[in-house]
GUPA-671319 format. One line per 8 residues: number of its first residue (from 1); for each residue x, y, z of C-alpha. Coordinates in Angstrom, 3 decimals, padded with zeros to 6 digits. Layout:
N
NUM = X:Y:Z | ...
This chain:
456
1 = -047.889:055.199:014.554 | -048.884:051.631:013.587 | -047.904:050.273:010.190 | -049.551:048.318:007.360 | -047.517:045.582:005.671 | -048.600:045.377:002.022 | -047.476:043.325:-000.933 | -047.071:044.479:-004.498
9 = -048.975:041.266:-005.313 | -049.803:037.924:-003.718 | -046.964:035.538:-002.992 | -044.241:038.113:-002.329 | -043.563:036.902:001.221 | -045.840:039.365:002.998 | -046.970:036.891:005.668 | -043.435:035.653:006.328
17 = -042.199:039.248:006.743 | -045.123:040.053:009.029 | -044.369:037.047:011.235 | -040.687:037.947:011.237 | -041.448:041.416:012.598 | -043.999:040.133:015.127 | -041.629:037.421:016.363 | -038.740:039.858:016.822
25 = -040.920:042.265:018.789 | -042.185:039.490:021.031 | -038.668:038.135:021.551 | -037.677:041.579:022.835 | -040.552:041.573:025.314 | -042.965:043.940:023.548 | -046.741:043.559:023.661 | -047.979:043.422:020.082
33 = -051.432:043.521:018.525 | -051.745:042.123:015.005 | -054.532:042.717:012.511 | -055.288:041.066:009.169 | -057.046:042.762:006.261 | -059.734:040.648:004.617 | -061.682:037.485:005.431 | -058.716:035.120:005.900
41 = -058.704:032.666:008.827 | -055.286:031.028:008.511 | -052.860:033.982:008.627 | -054.529:035.271:011.831 | -053.822:031.901:013.465 | -050.110:032.442:012.810 | -050.327:035.996:014.171 | -052.084:034.797:017.315
49 = -049.567:032.011:017.835 | -046.692:034.511:017.713 | -048.159:037.431:019.670 | -050.227:035.542:022.241 | -053.145:037.881:021.477 | -056.126:037.175:019.201 | -055.550:038.662:015.762 | -058.423:040.824:014.539
57 = -059.757:040.829:010.972 | -060.372:044.190:009.315 | -062.840:043.710:006.463 | -065.062:046.608:005.389 | -067.084:044.337:003.080 | -067.981:041.716:005.678 | -068.590:044.473:008.241 | -068.411:048.205:007.456
65 = -065.929:051.059:007.317 | -067.099:052.260:010.720 | -066.710:048.815:012.240 | -063.156:048.524:010.896 | -062.237:051.835:012.502 | -063.920:050.949:015.790 | -062.365:047.485:015.959 | -058.901:048.848:015.258
73 = -059.266:051.669:017.768 | -060.386:049.317:020.520 | -057.750:046.615:020.091 | -054.792:048.875:019.238 | -054.900:050.214:022.791 | -053.020:048.825:025.754 | -050.106:047.475:023.673 | -046.708:048.846:022.745
81 = -046.690:047.968:019.034 | -049.303:047.398:016.329 | -048.981:045.786:012.908 | -051.556:045.259:010.167 | -050.969:042.623:007.492 | -052.624:043.367:004.180 | -054.291:041.072:001.678 | -053.077:040.220:-001.850
89 = -051.554:043.231:-003.609 | -051.892:046.715:-002.138 | -054.742:047.797:-004.432 | -056.398:044.407:-004.990 | -060.002:044.642:-003.841 | -063.408:043.908:-005.256 | -062.819:045.803:-008.486 | -065.255:048.509:-007.487
97 = -064.254:052.192:-007.189 | -061.794:053.080:-004.439 | -060.339:049.520:-004.388 | -063.032:048.493:-001.914 | -061.883:045.898:000.605 | -058.227:046.211:-000.391 | -055.235:046.890:001.821 | -055.157:050.424:000.400
105 = -058.793:050.936:001.395 | -058.138:049.869:005.002 | -054.914:051.917:005.195 | -056.890:054.997:004.151 | -059.686:054.270:006.627 | -057.182:054.033:009.486 | -054.836:056.750:008.193 | -051.838:054.413:008.474
113 = -048.589:054.423:006.469 | -047.760:051.458:004.235 | -044.600:049.351:004.124 | -044.417:047.668:000.709 | -042.911:044.177:000.370 | -041.395:043.512:-003.063 | -040.383:040.148:-004.501 | -037.081:040.997:-006.189
121 = -036.331:037.499:-007.474 | -037.130:038.449:-011.078 | -036.224:042.126:-011.322 | -033.385:044.526:-010.610 | -033.384:048.143:-011.877 | -037.072:047.904:-012.834 | -037.851:047.974:-009.132 | -037.783:051.776:-009.328
129 = -040.650:051.935:-011.821 | -042.675:049.514:-009.733 | -042.175:051.440:-006.484 | -042.851:054.788:-008.157 | -046.123:053.461:-009.507 | -047.260:052.202:-006.130 | -046.250:055.479:-004.489 | -048.147:057.733:-006.903
137 = -051.286:055.767:-007.829 | -053.196:057.017:-004.792 | -051.934:060.290:-003.345 | -053.926:059.719:-000.160 | -051.593:056.877:000.874 | -048.246:057.330:002.587 | -045.524:054.914:001.530 | -043.278:054.656:004.586
145 = -040.703:052.466:002.883 | -040.061:049.162:001.152 | -038.693:045.773:002.091 | -036.765:044.061:-000.678 | -037.355:040.322:-000.427 | -035.569:037.395:-002.087 | -032.394:039.309:-002.911 | -030.104:036.878:-004.730
153 = -026.583:038.288:-004.217 | -024.488:041.282:-003.239 | -024.526:042.483:-006.855 | -028.297:042.121:-007.002 | -028.517:044.163:-003.811 | -026.370:046.943:-005.324 | -028.528:047.156:-008.463 | -031.725:047.395:-006.438
161 = -030.400:050.106:-004.120 | -028.908:052.124:-006.998 | -032.249:052.059:-008.821 | -034.220:053.166:-005.768 | -031.817:055.886:-004.586 | -033.228:058.705:-006.794 | -036.740:058.088:-005.410 | -035.727:058.756:-001.810
169 = -037.818:055.809:-000.578 | -036.468:054.316:002.669 | -035.371:050.710:002.275 | -036.248:049.157:005.634 | -035.125:045.627:004.926 | -033.139:043.463:002.515 | -034.035:039.789:002.867 | -031.754:037.284:001.130
177 = -033.360:034.590:-000.969 | -033.917:031.454:001.118 | -036.047:028.882:-000.640 | -036.704:026.885:002.524 | -038.341:029.752:004.420 | -041.779:028.984:002.989 | -044.414:027.128:004.968 | -046.305:023.978:003.869
185 = -049.541:024.649:002.012 | -052.562:022.697:000.827 | -055.773:023.365:-001.072 | -057.059:026.222:001.140 | -053.720:027.942:001.797 | -051.061:027.512:004.458 | -051.207:024.574:006.842 | -052.260:026.138:010.202
193 = -049.533:026.468:012.852 | -051.204:024.005:015.195 | -050.357:021.191:012.771 | -046.714:022.140:012.290 | -044.246:020.360:014.533 | -041.371:022.576:013.409 | -043.094:025.913:013.946 | -040.978:027.009:016.942
201 = -037.592:026.273:015.272 | -038.784:027.983:012.091 | -039.786:031.025:014.133 | -036.322:031.081:015.701 | -034.851:031.250:012.201 | -037.134:034.156:011.345 | -036.056:036.054:014.441 | -032.382:035.578:013.641
209 = -032.867:036.687:010.046 | -035.073:039.614:011.028 | -032.582:040.930:013.556 | -029.917:041.032:010.843 | -031.882:042.064:007.792 | -034.373:044.711:008.971 | -033.633:048.375:009.728 | -035.005:048.394:013.253
217 = -033.879:051.929:014.044 | -036.433:053.104:011.469 | -038.997:050.324:011.882 | -039.590:050.533:015.626 | -040.916:054.121:015.616 | -043.277:053.211:012.763 | -044.650:050.229:014.684 | -045.185:052.051:017.949
225 = -048.783:052.226:019.116 | -048.054:055.551:020.748 | -048.615:055.979:024.442 | -050.133:052.711:025.681 | -053.478:053.046:027.378 | -055.885:050.522:028.736 | -058.445:049.348:026.210 | -061.994:050.066:027.351
233 = -063.651:047.010:028.806 | -066.774:045.885:026.979 | -069.464:045.100:029.557 | -069.768:041.330:029.842 | -072.724:039.803:031.679 | -072.331:036.777:033.874 | -072.344:033.620:031.761 | -075.756:031.976:031.831
241 = -075.263:029.285:029.187 | -072.410:027.168:027.872 | -071.675:027.021:024.154 | -069.426:024.333:022.752 | -066.930:025.668:020.190 | -065.421:022.971:017.961 | -061.695:023.727:018.037 | -059.068:021.342:016.729
249 = -057.107:020.654:013.557 | -060.329:019.930:011.644 | -062.306:022.990:012.806 | -060.475:026.239:013.515 | -061.899:028.968:011.267 | -063.251:031.554:013.698 | -063.177:035.340:013.816 | -062.035:036.472:017.256
257 = -064.722:039.168:017.275 | -067.460:036.551:016.803 | -066.308:034.611:019.844 | -066.128:037.842:021.842 | -069.719:038.678:020.884 | -070.968:035.341:022.195 | -069.321:036.129:025.520 | -070.802:039.619:025.540
265 = -074.301:038.128:025.212 | -073.733:035.852:028.195 | -072.181:032.647:026.889 | -069.349:030.662:028.439 | -067.324:029.243:025.561 | -066.366:025.601:025.999 | -063.744:024.365:023.506 | -064.214:020.765:022.375
273 = -062.610:018.542:019.767 | -064.667:016.399:017.384 | -061.386:014.662:016.563 | -060.387:013.737:020.105 | -063.477:013.840:022.345 | -064.533:010.226:021.856 | -067.040:010.221:024.733 | -069.546:012.434:022.976
281 = -070.504:016.043:023.604 | -069.381:018.240:026.496 | -071.985:019.570:028.914 | -073.204:022.495:026.806 | -076.464:024.119:025.711 | -075.535:024.901:022.107 | -072.821:024.294:019.545 | -070.801:026.319:017.059
289 = -068.953:024.259:014.443 | -066.796:026.504:012.284 | -064.913:025.884:009.080 | -061.597:024.173:008.661 | -060.371:020.950:007.120 | -062.809:018.103:007.887 | -061.908:016.520:004.540 | -058.290:016.151:005.676
297 = -059.386:014.325:008.830 | -062.458:012.617:007.366 | -061.397:009.096:008.372 | -061.053:010.077:012.044 | -064.260:012.113:012.086 | -066.119:009.242:010.430 | -065.010:006.828:013.147 | -066.564:008.922:015.938
305 = -069.856:007.027:015.924 | -070.632:007.778:019.574 | -070.228:011.504:018.906 | -072.445:011.237:015.830 | -075.208:009.662:017.908 | -074.817:012.315:020.602 | -075.128:015.107:018.046 | -078.236:013.596:016.488
313 = -079.769:013.102:019.931 | -078.995:016.687:020.983 | -080.425:018.087:017.750 | -083.562:016.000:018.257 | -084.011:017.558:021.701 | -083.735:021.037:020.201 | -080.138:022.006:020.980 | -079.217:025.021:018.797
321 = -076.332:024.383:016.415 | -074.642:026.885:014.131 | -072.333:025.433:011.458 | -070.266:027.072:008.722 | -068.546:025.412:005.758 | -066.509:022.604:007.363 | -069.219:022.378:010.009 | -071.808:021.857:007.280
329 = -069.669:019.062:005.796 | -069.398:017.379:009.200 | -073.167:017.517:009.811 | -073.978:016.175:006.341 | -074.473:012.515:005.463 | -070.932:011.955:004.207 | -067.776:013.417:002.671 | -066.577:011.919:-000.624
337 = -063.034:012.520:-001.870 | -062.223:013.101:-005.536 | -060.885:009.542:-005.552 | -064.389:008.304:-004.794 | -063.702:007.199:-001.230 | -066.629:008.077:001.049 | -066.677:008.622:004.820 | -070.003:008.713:006.696
345 = -070.543:011.804:008.824 | -073.118:012.878:011.421 | -076.124:012.719:009.106 | -078.137:015.654:010.461 | -078.568:017.243:007.016 | -080.328:015.489:004.106 | -077.378:016.046:001.776 | -073.836:014.798:001.302
353 = -070.640:016.657:000.357 | -068.299:015.870:-002.511 | -064.784:017.254:-002.895 | -064.395:019.117:-006.183 | -061.406:020.248:-008.192 | -062.707:023.797:-008.404 | -062.375:026.308:-005.561 | -065.498:028.299:-004.725
361 = -064.204:031.656:-003.527 | -065.499:035.166:-003.065 | -067.712:037.625:-001.241 | -071.437:036.954:-001.289 | -074.509:039.047:-000.607 | -077.074:036.832:001.062 | -080.780:037.464:001.459 | -082.362:035.190:004.053
369 = -085.148:033.070:002.565 | -086.138:030.450:005.148 | -086.850:031.086:008.829 | -083.903:029.960:010.918 | -083.058:029.912:014.625 | -080.672:032.848:014.179 | -081.875:034.838:011.139 | -085.204:036.145:009.865
377 = -086.506:036.061:006.271 | -085.581:039.214:004.414 | -082.468:039.943:006.455 | -079.390:040.866:004.418 | -075.914:039.557:005.240 | -072.492:039.832:003.615 | -070.332:036.741:003.797 | -067.460:034.912:002.169
385 = -067.266:031.490:000.526 | -064.016:029.514:000.533 | -064.388:025.783:-000.118 | -063.421:022.909:-002.405 | -066.543:020.830:-001.796 | -070.128:020.911:-003.033 | -073.360:019.468:-001.691 | -074.905:016.643:-003.689
393 = -078.540:017.557:-002.993 | -079.736:021.182:-002.956 | -081.809:022.404:-000.011 | -085.576:022.275:-000.665 | -085.998:025.490:001.354 | -082.661:027.289:001.150 | -081.510:029.520:003.949 | -080.061:032.109:001.556
401 = -080.284:033.453:-001.926 | -076.627:034.258:-002.586 | -075.249:036.642:-005.150 | -071.589:037.390:-005.859 | -070.068:040.699:-006.916 | -070.114:041.968:-010.483 | -072.741:042.506:-013.150 | -072.595:038.886:-014.328
409 = -073.263:037.414:-010.884 | -076.351:035.231:-010.557 | -078.361:034.300:-007.492 | -077.944:030.790:-006.121 | -079.817:028.983:-003.313 | -077.644:027.870:-000.394 | -077.810:026.852:003.246 | -079.786:024.425:005.378
417 = -082.163:024.824:008.305 | -083.396:021.808:010.253 | -085.118:022.258:013.620 | -082.613:024.356:015.636 | -079.715:023.592:013.270 | -078.384:026.125:010.738 | -075.638:025.085:008.351 | -074.178:027.002:005.412
425 = -071.039:027.345:003.329 | -071.192:031.082:003.988 | -068.635:032.427:006.479 | -070.043:035.407:008.396 | -068.416:038.074:010.514 | -070.991:039.086:013.111 | -069.661:042.597:013.713 | -072.583:044.235:011.904
433 = -075.098:041.413:012.433 | -075.115:041.024:016.233 | -078.548:039.447:016.030 | -076.903:036.109:015.238 | -074.874:035.748:018.464 | -077.711:037.285:020.470 | -080.232:034.759:019.130 | -077.773:031.894:019.411
441 = -077.259:032.598:023.106 | -080.995:033.106:023.610 | -081.778:029.771:021.942 | -079.137:028.078:024.079 | -080.652:029.631:027.197 | -084.105:028.363:026.239 | -082.674:024.899:025.597 | -080.936:024.933:028.989
449 = -084.240:025.726:030.683 | -085.985:022.936:028.791 | -083.319:020.426:029.747 | -083.435:021.602:033.355 | -087.224:021.122:033.531 | -086.930:017.701:031.944 | -084.469:016.601:034.611 | -086.692:017.541:037.535
């Protein structure tokens, strides 16, 4: 049966332990499917880099409980081992009943046992009280065992094991404290693996440590996907349009399911790099510009004047463009750092973006206000905001009225629509709103026909 890796809180080394297990399995020749609970984009990039398979997000708030179950059932097939990495602490969710959106919620939905990662750097015998609490808080969960991380010494190890012995909880790993195992981070979390030159050697270290420190005789049966079977093929029509997907170090926040949906509606996905493609746009009929770190690469993006002109020309001809967060920043007039330095951007939107010291973070309920190429007024979407920038001029006709969770949440206008361009800070998973990819492909098809007629 597959396994969920959970933390007793954030920062306990959950992602490092997950990558350690995935890397060991891959080194031994196993096919592994990884999943990530929640809306995160960066951890799944690490999973994908290690397993060679797209990591899938499991988020019942952005999608639904049924979608989570369906997504897991589809992608857990045809592999030998399956692992789900949780989010934050085991029970950390939206604060609503049943720990909605938490690792515990997803573990219950999928009926999977939980392996709890504990940071032992500041406790010894008290570990027993902590584990007992996590084991008994929700009787519907099965605690398969614990991994004790950041163990300081042999004596520390003895104290931890003596404390846990009366509970009968399997200890499936003891990881010695190694301060240099962490990965570089910046304002939105870990630096993605594509930017790390030492990722392969670091992974080798993880494999060596994991082979020594984890109880594989007990772990392997827990990670088994059961009898491998071929995943059902989703019918995919012949590609009739080409969609450019901005993919490089500046733009890489994409849910694998969203890209799959574009293909299922008939799009050929064409990766392109706003950082490196100096000759303008590829031969495509529409664009998707996801989130990422345009502020980190603002100087390079600002220098791409030929690309800027090509984007403005394409938008003027009616090419559909869908942009989220970092994509919005790129299409705005400029990006200004907290130091005051300003870099001109594409200039398609009548607003600029300013880096702020405060992080805007959380789930949002959005009601569509303005007609857009991909959404209709009155439609309801659930999304997630995760950004350190703000727009300097609010939209005169906002795409959304956004409201966060909680009784004190207020509605705020957000999002831009200009011709066939939609840009918003809101990150969306399209699993339960397939109208967006369907309309995006349809708009691209209409644009392709218009361009074709114009060339005759």
